N, C-alpha and C positions, 0 to 999 in steps of 0.2 A: 448087318449094320453095326458099325462100332458103337460102343457105349459113349454117349455124350450127354450134355446137360438135359436134352429133351427125351432121348430114347431111354434115359435112366429113370424117368419119371414113370411111376405106376399109373395105370389107367384109373380115371376117376369118374364114376358113374353119376356123380352130382353136377359136373360141369355141363353147361349148355353151349349153344352156338354164340350166344351173347357173351359168355365168359371168354370163349376162345378169341372172339373179336377184340375184347378188351386187351387180352394178352398180346395180340398182333399190334394194337395201338401203342401199348407200353413199349413193346419190343422195339418198334420203330423209333420211339422217342429216345430210348436208351442208346440204340446204335447210332443215332444221329447226334445226340447232345451230351452223352456221358462216356460211352466206351472209349471214343477216340482220345479222351482227355484225362482218363482216370489217373494214370501214372503221374501226369503233370500236376494235377490237383493234389495228389498225396504228397509229392515233393514240395510243392509250394505252401502246404499247410493250410489251404483255403479253398473253398468252393466259390465260383464267381457269383456275384450278386444277381446276375441276370437268370440264373437257373430257377429261381423261385417263380417269377412270372411265367417263364417257359413251362414250368412243372404245372402251374395253375391252369394254363391254357389247355392242356391235354386231359385234365381232370385229376391229377395225382393229388393235389392239395385238397380238393373239395370232397374227395370220395368218402361217402358215408355221412355227410353233414347235410343239414336241411337246406332244400333249394331256395327258400326264402332269403338265405344269407349267401347265396352263390355256390352252394354245394351240390352234390349229385347224390340223391337218396332213393329215387324211385327204382324199385326192383333190385336194389343193392343188398347183397348179403356178404357174409365174411369170405367167401370164395374170391371175390373181387379183390379184396385187401391181400389175400394170400398170393394171388397172381401177381399183383403190383410188387409185392415184396420179393417174390421170386425173381422177377425180371430186373429189378434194381440191385439184386445180389450178384448178377452175372459178371459185372466188372470186377468183383473182388475188392471193392473200396468201402471198408466198413464205416468210414466217417461220414458217408452220405446220410445214413439213416439218422444219427443223433443230431444232424444239423438241419438238412433240408426237411425231414419229416419229424422233427421234435414237437411240432404242434399237435402230433398225434397222442402226446401225453399232456401237453401244456393247455391245449384248447378245450378238450372235453369237459374239465370243471367248469369253464365259463359257459360253454354251449348247453350244458345240462343243468347247471345249478345258479348261475348268476342272474341278476335282474335283467328285464328286457332292455333297459338303457345301456347296460354294459355289454349284452350280447350284441346289440345293433351297432355299437361303436367298435367292437373288437373282432367279431367273427368274420364279417365280410372282408375286413382289411387283411386278416391273416390268410384267409382262403384265396384271395386274389394275388397274394405274394408280395403285396406292398409293404406289409408290416409283419413282424414275427413275434412269437410268444414262446416262453420256456416254462419249465416246471421246476420249482424250488422246494425240494423236500430234504435231501440229504445235507447233513451238517458235519463239520469237522469232528465233533465229539461223539456222534451217534451212528453214523453209517445208516444201515437199514432199520435201525430202532426208531421207527416213526413215533411211537408213543412216548419216547424220552426227548423229543426235540426241545431245544432251549431258546430259539428265537422267540422273543416276547412281542406281543401287540397290546398295549395298554390303552383303553379307551378314555379319550378326553374330549368330551362334547361331540362334535360331529367328525371327529378323527380318531384313528388308532395311531399311537406312536410306536413304531416298529424299531427293535434293536436286535441285533444278532448277525448271523452269517449263514450262508449256505455254500456248499462246495460240490465239485463234480457236476456242475450244472450244464447240461448239454444245451447248446444254443445261447448260453447266457451272456456272452460278450456283446452279441448283436440283436438280443431280444429288445423289443419295445415294451413288453410287459412280461412279468413272471407271476404264474399262479403259485402262491407261496403258502407253505404250511407254517402257521404261527401258534404260539401258546397264548390264548386269551383267558384261560382259567387255571385250575389247579393241575396237579400231576396226572399223568396217564392219557388215555385216548380222549376222555371226555372234556379235557381241557384244550383240545386242539380245534383251531379253526382255519379256514382257507381265505386269503386275501389276494386280490389281483393288485399287484404293485407296479405302476408305471416306473420304468427304469431311469427316466429323466427327472425324478423328483429329487429335491435337495436331500443329501444325506445318503444317497445310494452311490457306491463305488464298486468297481469290478476289477479283477485281476485275471489275466488269461492263464490257463493251465495248458501250456503248449509243449511240455516235455513228457510226451505220453508213449507208452509202449506200442499202442496202436491208434486207430482213429486219428491219424496224422492231419487229415484235412478238415477234422471237426472243429467246432468252436466250442470249447469248454472253459468254464469260469468258476471262480469263487466270487460270491457277491456278498458285500457288506452293507448292513443297514445301520446308520447312526442317527437315531432320533428322527426317523423318516415319518412325515405326516401323511397318512393314507386316508382318504374319505371313507367314512362308514358305509357308504353306498357301494363301495368296492369289495364288500363282503361276499364271498362265494358260498351260497348256501346259508344255513342258520349258524349263529355263533355256537361253538361247542360241537358242531357236526362235521368238522373237518375230515375226521377219520373216515366217515361215510363217503365223502366226496372223493378222498384219495383211493379208497378200496374199489370204488365204482368202475375204475378203468383198468385194474390190474389184469384182469383176464385177457383183454384185448392186447395189452402191452406185451404180455408173456407170449401170446399166440404169435404176434408179430416177430418176436425174437426167435421163437421156435422155427418158424418158417425161414427166417433168414439163415439160421444154423444148418438146416437140412439142405437149402440151396447152396450154401458155401461148401457143404459136403459134396455136393454133385458137381460143383466147379471143380474141386480138387480131383474127383474121379475122372472128369473129362480131361483134365491136364495130364494126369497120370497115364490114362490109356493112350492118349495121343503121342506122348513121349515113349511109352513102351512099345508102340507099333513102329516108330521111326528110328529109334536109337538102336545100334547094333553093338553088341559086345561078344567077344569070344566067338566070332563068326556067325552069330544069329541075332534076331531081334530080341530086345529085352522081353517082349511079350512071350517069346518061345521058351523062357526059363520058368519052370514050374513055380518057383518061389515067388516070382513077380505076378503070375497069374492068380496064385492063391491071395496075395495081398489085395489085388483088384477085386477078386470074388468076395472077400470079407468086407471091403469098403461097401460094395453093392449090397451085401446081406444087411449091414447095419443101417444103411440108407433105406432099404425097403421097409424095415421095422418102423423107422421114424415116419415115413410117409403114410404107412397104414394107420398109425396112431394119430397123425395129423388129420387124416380124413375123418376118423371117428370123432375127435374132439371138435373139429369144425362143424360137423354135422350137428353135434349136441349144442355148440354155441349158437348156431342158427335156430335151433328148436328151444333155446333157453333152458337147457337141462344139463349143461356141463358140470362135471365133478371137478372141483377146484384141485383136488388131490391128484386126479388123473393128469390134468394140465400141468401141475407142478413137477410131477415125475417125467412128463414128456419133455419138459424144458431141460431136465437133468439128462435124459437119454440123448437129446439132440446136441447138447453142448459136449457130452462125451464122444458122439459120433463125429462131430466136427473136429474135435481134437484128434481123434484116431485118424480120420481121413487127411487131415493137414499133415500129420506126421508120416503116414504111409505115402502120400503123394510126394512129399519132400524126399523120403528115402528113394522112391523110384526115380525122381528127376535128379537126384544127387547133387552135385555142386551147382547145377543150373538153378536149383530152388533156393540157393543161398544168395543169389544176386538179386538185387532190387529189380523192379519193373516186370514181375511176373505175378500172376494171380495167386499161386500157392504161397509165395512169400508174404504177400500182402495179408492173405487170410490167416496164415500162421500167426501173425502179429495181433489178430483179433481174437484168438482163442479165449484168452483170460477175461477179457472184458465181457464177453458173451456168457461165460461160465458164472461170473460174479453179478453183472447188472441184471436188474429186473428181478432180483431175488437169487442169491447164491445157491450153488448146488446143496449145500448143507441146509440152508433155510428151506428150500424146496422139499427136501426129504422130510424135514420136521413138520412143515405144513401138511404134507401128504398123510404122514402118520396120524396127525391129529384129525384131519378130515375122515379117515377111515376108523376113528374111534379107538386108536391104540392107547 
């Protein structure tokens, strides 16, 4: 049997029949609602609005959230999220994740730390696909340096007055709310708080960032706050504990990116194998040339290593014992594997991979954002070294 997206997946002893049924459900959704339109969305620079309620209907938006808010939580573990991420990666359209699924980073602060009133207002609306939420942390001046953020929130009576800006905000142009990191106190992490800011408040403005190397169909924004009055009740968690709220979701965000990158690598492998078996050069198949077979073998070798470590870290996440250093280095390993597989698949496809409307070309455009977003390779290595007590 030829190597393809499924046969290149290592066996996983932790998956049950329920996990596999979930995979089948998500695959049917992707093949019906996403795969036929992937190239069109990428070229148009936009995902259709009706994809949100459709995704909600099959459980994609509500996965892992409390059932009282319309989520699916009974018996759900991290394998379900991994499977969903794999299947949504198959079209090779990177912009789907930071737009359709941006609530995966924007909603947990609300679901886990906001007041009951805020949760009841926001969580069901987002999980149903009727409203959207984004996460506002990155700033023009600081990038990943959360502790040095400069957007301020000064309390005046029952309101915080917010001034500053956020950039590279996924889902920011069409979000109804943004879970926003602000400085309510002095310098450093202790001065950081989180506020839920409705995007229709006076003083909020947004600019689209639509000239991107990748994520073409994603909604990416710079958001400006000019004396925006935010009710004190919109505080997420306690004042001065914003860093705790932010850090709470990092492991799941990174695992999601890790699984994406491994899945993209398998897509590249599948495309390369298909082409090598069909294309003929110098009187024989590309696959009959030793140098091509070696390229394919090394792609599979690196993919195997990623999958084995994903299984290890996912098991530990389910048990509540994951080492953040291991997860950080796994992100590095998967970003390097994705880059290697995209390059080698492109070499095997040759000129065909340079033309738009093929999965290898689309995935190659997403290499850099995956290696930088969610913690760059350099930051991940440094985090790991500190976790290991170096």
